[in-house]
N, C-alpha and C positions, 0 to 999 in steps of 0.2 A: 629607663627608657628604651622601648622597644626599636628594635633595627628596623631598617627598610623591609630587611628580608622576612622580618616578623610580621611586618604590617602590609601586606600586598596592595596596592594603589588600585583603583576602580579599573584602570586601563590591563594592568595584570590579571585581573580578575575576567575581565571580559576575553582577555587573549586564552587564559586557562578554559572558559568554556568554549570557545570557537574552536580550542585545539580537542577537545575532548569530542564536539559532535564532528568534525573533521574526520578523526579517526574511527569514530563509529560507523561513518557514512561508509567509509572504505572498508570496514570488516563486516558491515551488515550485506553487502554487494560482493565481496571479493574481490575488491579490487586492487589487490596488491598480488600481481600476476608474475609469471613467468609458465615454464612448460609443466604440465600437470596431468595427471589421469583422472578424469571426471565422468561421473557416471551419466549413460546417456539416457536423457529424461523425454525428450522430444525430437522427431524427425519432420521436417518440414514437407518432403516429399512421400506419397502414397505408397511408393514400391519400398520406401525406406522404412516405414512404419510396418508393412505386411511382413518385412524380414526380421526387423528387429523386436517387435512385439513380443511373439511366441518365445523367441530367445530370452529375453528379459523376463518373461514368465516364468520358464522354468529355470533361470539361474535363481530368480526371487526364491523359489521353495526352497532352494539349498541354502539360502543364506548369502548368497554371493549377487554381484550387479553387473551389468553390462557397461563396459567403461571406455571410452577413446582417449587418446594422447592429444592435448590440446595445448595450443599456444595462446596465452591472454591476449585478446585484443582491447587494448584501452578506450578506443574510440566507441568499440560495440557496447562496453560495458557502460560508458558514459551515457551514450542514448537509451541503454536497455533493451539493446537489439540482440542479446543472447541470452540465454537461458542457463546461468550457474549453478550447478547441480546442489553444492554444498552450501550456498548463501541463504540468507533468511528473505531476501527481496530480489525480484527482479527487474525491479523497476527503474534501474538505473541510476547514476550518480545526478543528473540533471533534475530529474523527477525528484529525488531524495533533497536535493538544496532546494527547489521550489518549495516543498513541504516546510522545511526550516525557514524559508523566509516568511512564509505565510504565517505560520505559527509565531515567530518571534515578534511579526507585526501585530498581531493580534492581541500578543500579551504586553506589547509595550504601549500600545492605545487603550488597552483595557476593555476591550470588546469582550463581553459576557460569553459565557456558555462554554461546554465541552468539546473535544475533539472526536471524531467518530472518522474509521474507514469500513467500507460496507465491500467483503470480498478481501481477504487478508493473506491468504496463501501461508507461508510460515511466520507471518506476523511481523516483517521486518518494519515495515513502515509505520506501523502501531507501534513497536518497540522504539522507534526514533521519535515518534510524538511525546512519548512518556519520556524518552530522555531530555528532549528539550524542556518540559514541563520542570524535571529534576534540576537540569542545568539553571533554569532561571528561577528556582525557588517558589514555583507554583506549588501548592498543597490543597488547592480547591478543584480545580478543574479535573473532569475524569476523561479517560481514552475507551470509547466504547468500540468494541473488537467485535465486528460483525460479519457473519461467517455460517453457511451450514455446515463447515467442516466435515463436509461429504461430497466435495467437489462442487461444479456447477450444475444446475438443473437441465433436464431434459426439454427442448426447447417446446414449447407449445405454438408460439405464434409464428405465423408464416415468416415474417418476417428474419427469424432468428434460425429456422430450419437449417438453413447451408450451413449452420457453425456444428462441430461434434465436439466442443469443448468437453461435453458431458462424459465422454469415452476416456478422457486422459486421466489415469489412474493416477498420475504425477501431480494432479491437482487437488487431489483429496489429501488433506492434512488434518489431523484430529485435533481437537481443542487441547487434550492431555500435550500433544507436541508443542502446539503454540505457546502454551503456558509455560512448558519446560523450556522454551527458546526464552522468553522474557526472564525468567528465573536464572539463565544462563548469564544474563547482562545486568543481574541484581535488579531488574524494574518490574517485577511482579509484586504489586501490592492492592491497597484498597483502593487505590487512583485507577485500577485496570478493570473493566467491567466488560464480560463476555455477553453476546447475543448470538445464541446459537439457534439456527434454523432459518428456512426459505425466508428472503426479504420480506414476501408479501404476508408473512405470517408473523413476523419479530418486530417490523421497525414501527409499524401505526403504532403499537401500543407500548412500546419501548418507555421506559420510565425515565425519558430525556425530557428536561424542560426546555432549554435553550443551547445552542451550537454556535461557536466560533469558526468551527472549521470541520468541513466534510469533505473526506476523499472517498470517490466512489471508482470501483474497480470490479465492475459486476460482467463486464464485456458484452452482455446481451442486451437487446432492446427492452425487454420485460424486467430483468433486474436493474437497469438503470433507471427505466421508468418507475419503478416499485419505491427505488430508494430517493429518489426526487419528491415523488409525491409524497412521501412519509417525511421527509426530512428537512426540504428547503423552506418549508413555512416557520420552522423552528431555527433557522439561521437568522443569527442577528446581523442588524444594519452594520457594515464594515467587516463582516467576516466573509470568509472565502468558501466557494467550491470548487472542487479539483476534480475532473474527468481524466480517468486515465487511459480510457479505451478509446480516444475520440476520433482515432485513424480506423476502427472498426466500422463500417457502414451501418448497421445496425444500431449500434451505440451512439454515433452519431445524430442518428435518425431520432432518437428517444429524445437528447438533448436538446435538439430543433423544436421538436413538437411541444416539449414542454415549456420552452422559452417563448414562443410563439403564444402558446395557450394561455400563459399568463402573463402575455407582454413585457416580458424582462428584455431590455434593451442594455444592459452593462455589458460592456467590451469584451469580449472574447480575447485571453492572451494566449498565444502557443508557447509549451515549455521544451519540447522536443518534438522531434517527429509523430509522437503518438499521444501525448498527454496537453491539454489545456487547463485554464482555469477564470474564473472571475471573480470579482469583490463586489458583494451585494450592496449597491446604493440605497436603495428603496425598498 
């Protein structure tokens, strides 16, 4: 006869899943803090960028980086308000937990469809999606990783031209690097699929039949609009759409325009100061 230790109960198995996902969230966001040296990726003030950008460029040529001494701020990391240089994601713990909640919910209700994120940076949120599928034993759904892997596009629409995200080299992460990040966590396999290119070129004809969870992180009106137009019709009833950058006016405008045009009245729920989501009821 097997002992209790040899035959874990359903509750113990559930606890193990949750422990794995909780630890992974902390690692992906680097939410285990203290004082440390951190690479300078982005400066909010224009004068700071003018000073640090050429210095960073020169150091990079020699294989060095510009770093600063930082003290970990748990509140900022939870809200996704800082930019952890060594992390695989910058979305913060609240938005990762929302992603977890939505993913587990569609799995428990057997809502059909794959998962996708559009705009992945270093792949942290997609890595976490794949981890949820693995923890819950789902061997059929795919995680689609959609990105230019060349940074953000230069704005074309007037509503986007105030934003200069395309100039930030820190947002340009290659597909190879994202694949390596998946491999680092043992999560790169046949259930992970990459869509490389601008959303307007890749999403409409992507070989995706149905989705149960779509997470949009495109910042701009054009990127958000293109992702919604291509993917929302494929989202199953009962599935979720998550918008990472609703705090950015141009992104919010794209969401509101799409919802109005398609008469979507499903209630929007806030995640934190930046992100929102809603469930597709019809």
